[in-house]
N, C-alpha and C positions, 0 to 999 in steps of 0.2 A: 525455496518456500517450504515451510514446515507443513505438516498435515493439519488442515483446519477442520477436519471432520469431527463431529461432536463425540463419536465413540473413542477417538484417539486420546481425548482428554481423560478418560477413565481407564485407560491401558497404561502399562509401564513404559516410560519413555526409553528410546533406544540407548541413550547413554548409560541407563541403569544396566543394561545387559552388558556393555562394555565393562563397566565397574565390576560386575559379578565375575566376568570372565577373568579378569586380572587380579581379583581379590584372594584367590586360593580358598574361597569359602565354597563348600559343596552346595550345589543347588540342582533342582530338577525344573525343566521347562518343557512344556508341552508345545513343541513348535508347530505341530499340525493345528492345534486349537487356536494358537496366536495367528497363524496365516489365515485360518478360516475366518476369524473375526475381521481381519483387515481386508479380506477379499469379498465378504458378504456384501452385495450391493445394497442391502437394506440399511446397512451402517454407513453408507457413503452419501454425504451431502456435498454438493459441487460449490467450490469457492474459487475465485480467481483474483490475482494480484497484479497491479501495474505499477511500474515505476515511471512516473510522468516527468518528461524532460523538456527543456527549451530546445527546439530543434532549428530555430532560425539562425542564420549566420549574422548575429548582431550581439552587441554588448550594450546594456542599459542598466538602470537602477530601479528596482522594484519599489513602487510607491504604494500599491495596494495588493494584498495577498489573501486568499480565501482562508477562512478559519479551519482548523483541525476539528473534526467531528463528523457527524452523520449528515450527508447530502442526499437530497431526493431529486430524481428526474421525472419530469412529466411526460417523457417519452418522445418529445419533439426537439431535444437538444437543450432545453432550458433546464437549469438546475437551481435549486433553492437550498439554503442552509437550513436543515430541519432542527438540529439540537447538537449540543456538545455531548460527546462521549469519548472515552479514551480507549475503547475496545471494540474490535470488529464485530464481535458477537452481538452488538446492539443492532446491526443490520438486520431488518425484518424480512426484506423481500429483495427481488431482483431490480426493484425500482429505487433502492437505497444503496449507498456505498459508504464506507468509512474512508475518510481522507485524512492522511497525517502530512501535515505541511512541513516541507523541509526548508524552503526559501521563503523568506519573509521580507517585509518592508525594509529597505535600506540595503538589502543584498544585491550584489551584482547578479545580472541574468545574462548568460552567455551560451553559446552553442554547446550543448551537452550537460548544462547545469540541471541538477535534480530539483524539480519543483515540489514533488510530494510523491506519496505512495497511496494508491487507491486499492481497497480491498472490498469485494462485493460477492454476493452469492451468484451462482450460475457461472456459465462459461463466457469467456471473452475471446475465444479463438475458434476458428473453423476446424473441421477435421484435417485440413491441410496446414494447420498451424499458422494461420494468417489472422490478424486481427479482424473480428467481425464488426458489424455496423454499430452494435451496442458499445463496443469498447471504444471505437472512434468517437462516438457521441460523448461518452464520459471524458475522454481526453481532451476533446475540443471544449467541452463545457467547463472543465476545471481550469484549462489554460485561459479561457475567456474571462475567468475571475481575476486574473492578474493584470495589473496596470503598472506601466513603468515609464520612465522618462529617459530620453536619450542622454548619453554623455556628451558634454560640450567639447569642443576640440582641445581645450587646454584645461578643462575642468577636471578635478579629481574628486570623486564623491567622498562624503565624510565616512570614516569607519563606523560601522554599526556598533552600538554599545553592547558589551558582552553581558548576556543575562545569565545568572546562576542556572545551572541545569540545561543550558541551550544545547541544541542537538549539534550545531556546526562547531567545528574548531577552526579558529582563524589562525 
């Protein structure tokens, strides 16, 4: 996961330092100042990212999938689609999250399949690196937005139509 902190967007990206290092162009860098900016707790805002997967030992075909965009939690596990956005910076609070759908209607859903990526403000893990209650609520809420039909014993599902610019490669 890349650094989501706001101050990191105003700083030089790491790859630039690699380019400078191998370019044979002389440069000066104040490493202490750079490290100071990155270590200053006033510059750090907390973000978390989850890759949400299908974890049941089953194979089916998705018939309904949640939209990509900003989702809102009312705190009891119910999620509502708030609005379309394509950037996680549109998340305004820990009650919102940006969801990027990976699997959509017509796709197979099988154990280990990526359903989508969720990015939200705040922590989703405990100090012992376990998912906290908030993380579990988001995972179950997003998974609950997916509907699927089982495969028939001899039925082969139709291949989904390829969409220009689609995320999945078939």
